[in-house]
N, C-alpha and C positions, 0 to 999 in steps of 0.2 A: 338816562345815562344814570350807571350805579355808584353807589355811593363809596367814598374813599375805603372805608371797611371791607365792602362788598368786593372793591378792585382788589383790594390786599389777600382776600381770601381765595379770589379767581388766580392772581397770581401763583400763591403758594399749592393748592390745588392743582393746578395746571403742573407745576413741576413733578409732584407726586404723580400725578397719571402719567407723564412720559416717562416715569421712571420706572410704573408698573406694566408699561405694553411689553410684551413677551411677543418674538418673533415663531412660528410656525417651525417643526424641525422640516429641513430640507429635503426634497424626494429627488430621486435622480435614478436613469437606468442602471441594472447591474454593469461594471466593466469589469473584463476579466483582469484576475492580477496575476502576478507573475508568477510563475513556474521554476520549481528547482530540478535541479539534473534528476533526483529522483523520480518525482511526479512525471517530467519530460519523457524519463527512460519507460515509465507504467504505461502511459498512453500512447508512445510510439510502439510497444509491444502488443497492445488492444487493436492498432489501426491495419493491421499486415493483412493481405489477402493473399490466398493459394494461387499460384498462376493456376495450377492443375490438380485435380483430385487424386491422392495419393493410390496405386495401384498395388505395388507391391508388400510383403510384409514390413519389411524394413522402414518401407515410405509412412504406413501405417501406424508404426512405432514411435517414427521420429516426430510425425505432425502431432498424435497424441501426446508427446512428451511437450513438443513446443507449446501446443495451445494452453497445457498443464501451467505451463513455465509463465505464457505471457497472465494466466491468472495469478500467478503470486507475485509479477511487477507490477499488476493493475492493483492488487491490494494493497501491495507496499506503498505504491503512489498514492491512492486512497487514505493510508494510515499517515503518509508525511503532509499531504495536504490537510487532514484535520488538525494535525499538532500542529502546523503552521497557525491555520485558525485559532486554534485555541490558544496561540500564543499573542495574536492581534488582539482578541476579544478581551484578554487579561490587561494590556499596554489599553485597552479602551477604557475598560471599567477604572483601570486607574485615573486616565485623564477625567473620566465623568465624575472621578470621587472629586479629583479636585476640583473640577466645576462648581460641584455642590460646595465644596469650603468657601469659595470665591462669592458664589451667592449668598452665604452667610455672611459675610463680612460686608457685602453690598446692603445688605437688609440694615446692617448695624449703622453703616452710613444714612441711608435713609431716615433712621428713627430721629434725629433732631429735627428734620423738617415734619415728618408725622406728627411729632408731638405740637408745634409750633402751629400747624393746622388747625389740629383737635382744640387748643388752645383760644385761638380766636374765634374759631366757629361757637364754643360753649361758652365763652366770656362776653355778654353784649355792652359793657362796658369798655372794649376794645374796639378802637375804629379803624379798620385799614391796617395801618403798619405804624400807630399811634405812639404803640408801646417802646419803639424805639426813637422817637421826639416828643417826650413828656418833658415837662416843664423840668430844667434843672441846670445847673451850671455849662459852661460852652465845654469844657472837658469831657463831662458825662456825654454831650450830647454826640461829641467825636468819639467817643469810646463805643455809641449805640450804633455810629454810623460806620463804624469798623467790625461792629458784629454783624450789621447789616450784609456787609463789604464778604465778610467771611462765608457767609451764609449762601450767599449768591455763588461764590467760588467755589465751595464746596457742593454746591450743586450742579454745578457745571461739570465737576470731577467725577463725581457718581454718576451723572449720563453718559460722561463719557467712557467710564469702567462698563456701564450697563449694556451700551452698543458693545464693547469688545467682548465682552462676555456672550451675550448672546449671540455674534457671529461665531465664536468659536465655538457655541452648544449647537449651532446648526451646522456648524463643521464636521463635527463629532459625530452628529448624528446621521449626515449623508454618507462618512466614511463607513461608517456601521452596516446602512445600509446595502452599500455597495458590495463590501466583503461577505456579508451573509447570503445576497442574491447570488454573487458570483460563485461563493463556495457550495452553495446547495446547487446549483446549475451544473457544475464540474462534479462535484460528488454522484448526482445522478446520473452522468453520461459514464463515468467511469462506473457505476453500478450495473448500467444496463448493457453495457461492454464486458464485463466480467461473467453475465447470466449468457451472454451469445456464446463466449467462448468456454463456457462451462459446457453446453449443450453439444459443442461441438466436440468438445473433449471425450464427452460419453457417447457422443454417435461413433467417433474413430474406434475409441474401444471395442464397443459392439460391433463395430464392424471387422476389429482383428480378432475379436473372440471367434465371431462366423466362420473367417476364415481357417483358424487355427482348428475347429472344429471338422471342418471338410477336410484338413490333413490329417485325420484322424487321431489328433489331441482329444484325452478325455477331461475337459474342463465344464461340462455342465450342458445346458440350454441355449449359451449365448446369448440369454435376453436380459439378463440381472448384473452384467458387468463381467468382468475377466477373473475377477479373485486374482490369483496369484500370478498370472498373467499380465495382468493390469501395469503397462510401462511406467504410468504415473506412478507407481509407489516404488519404485526402486529406492528413493532415499529411505524409507522403511526399513528395508534390507538392508540397508548399510548399516543400519542401527545396531544391529544384532552381532554378535562376537561372533566370528569364525568358528563352525560347527554347529552352530545352535540356531539357525534360522527356523523358524516355526513353518508348520504345514501349509497355511495360507499365503505365506510369501513365497513360494515356490510355485513354478510354472512344469507342467507334464509336458515331457518330449513326447515325440510319433512313437517311442518304443516304449511300450509300458513299463512299467516301474522305473523309469530315469527322469528327472526333473532338473530342472536350472532353476536361476535367479531370471526373471520376467525378460528383460533387455537379453540376455544370454540366449532363452530359448529360444525366443522369436527369433533373434538373428540366427540361430542354427537350424531352426524350420526352413526360413529362406535359403541359407546354402544348402537346407537337404531338397530343395524341391531342382535346385541348379546342378547335385550330384547325381539325381535321381533320373533325371534327362542325359546325364553323360552316361552313366552306370546302368540304366533299367533297374535299379533298387535303391531302398533308402539306404543312409549311413548305420553302418553297425556301432551298436554303443554299447561296450562292456563296463561302464563306470561313468556315474556323472556326480552329482552331489552327495558328497559325505557328510554325516552328522559326524560331530566330536567322536564319539566312542566307535565308530567304525574306522575314523581315522587310525584311533588308538591301536586298533585291531589289525590294521595291515601295516601301521609301522612295526611291531613287534614282530609280526608273520613275514615281513619283507624287509628286513633291514637294508638300510641305505640304496631302497628303491622307492621310499614313502616319506613325503616331506614330514618334519616334526608336528604332531598335532597342533591344532591352533595355527598352524602356518600353510596350511594346504590351501591351493584357489580352488580345491573341491568343495573345501568347507564353507567355501563364500559363492558358491554355486554358478563359478564361472569359468569350471573346467570338465572336460570328458576325456574318456578313453576309448579310443574308436577300434574297431575291429573290422572285419569282412575285406581285408587287404591293407587298409591302411597302415596295418601294425609293423608292417613288413618293410623297412627303410629302403626306398627308392622305388616302389613298386608304383604301378601306373596310378591307382587309386592315392597311393601318398602325394606323387608328383601334380597330381591335377589338384589335389586339396591345399598343397604347397601354394601352386602359382594363383589359386584363385578366393581361398579362404578369405582372404586380407579384405576384399569387397565386400565381407559379410560383418568384418569386425572379429574375425577368428584368424588363430596364428596358431604357429609351432613355436614356442620358444626359444631362444639360442640352447637356453642349459639343456634342453632335452636331445638336442644333439649330440650330446657326448658326457655331461653329467649330472645325472646319469643319463645313459642313454636310452629317449623312452620315444620311439617314433609313433607310438601310439596315443601319445598325450598334446593336447590341443587345449588351447585356453583362448576365452572370450576376454579382447581389452574394450574396458566402456569409454575410453578416451577414443579409443579410431571408433567405435562402432557410434560415437557422439557424431561425430566429422563427416558418416555416410547420410 
């Protein structure tokens, strides 16, 4: 049977041991976290599947643009998810810092018990809990009993705080693991989908390039991308001022020396196929894209029949002047084009019917074209 001194030491050391026990971090399978509107839009954009493969130039252009837009949507969703996860990690870091501070406070509470256990072990003259009951007056004995009660109560409070802290630590660790696992999984899925979309967009642009080359458009060998005929680069063309579009932004037309912005050129090539089936010959083009200096020259040579330099749709690569019969108002060619051009995004603007009267002037409407 252990001595009273040994029993006292065992009791104190048991308290210290119970306070020192630490639970391992919790583990759990990754669970999906909530998605924002931006993330949902990105994930929805990359999930679509074509009902059928595109066959016309307009369909190729549309699907290439759609795939490219889906890439942008998916990238935005990825950035949104990373920002969201970054905010959560920051919050967790704050909580863990608070946890460390609480643990430091806990250690302070544990120190008196640690000192007591150490002194009882090192001083052989002490016998069990005899320090609290040495000879003395009744008042001193009562005071020592009160001290002992205080230590026991403190031990219980410290132990309760320790359990709560350990449970909180375990919860925080589990939350961090779930967030990291879910975020990494979703980021990997989005990255894989972006890769698939990028490959599809590239394949569509390559097919579009080859189709244009077969129609006589001089844009290279069709294996390295369509350059100015790449419809996914339209946003780049919109960044340049009227009449200052660089050569690599413009797409050649079937008629040598003429060129337009990619979406307008592709739609014109598609319209030209239908025109050729009807009339047996390609559309005749007398003018297309005009640089700022060319627009200035025409403006001064033909006052009243040319837009102010920097204001013409020719300078945006979105207009052509036609010949071959179309320039004659109410000719068969004009009437056919008037009836069919909007199916390809092209139209004869209202002002060209009367002010000034220009039956040869036709324009591509990007909004109309995007709906095809």
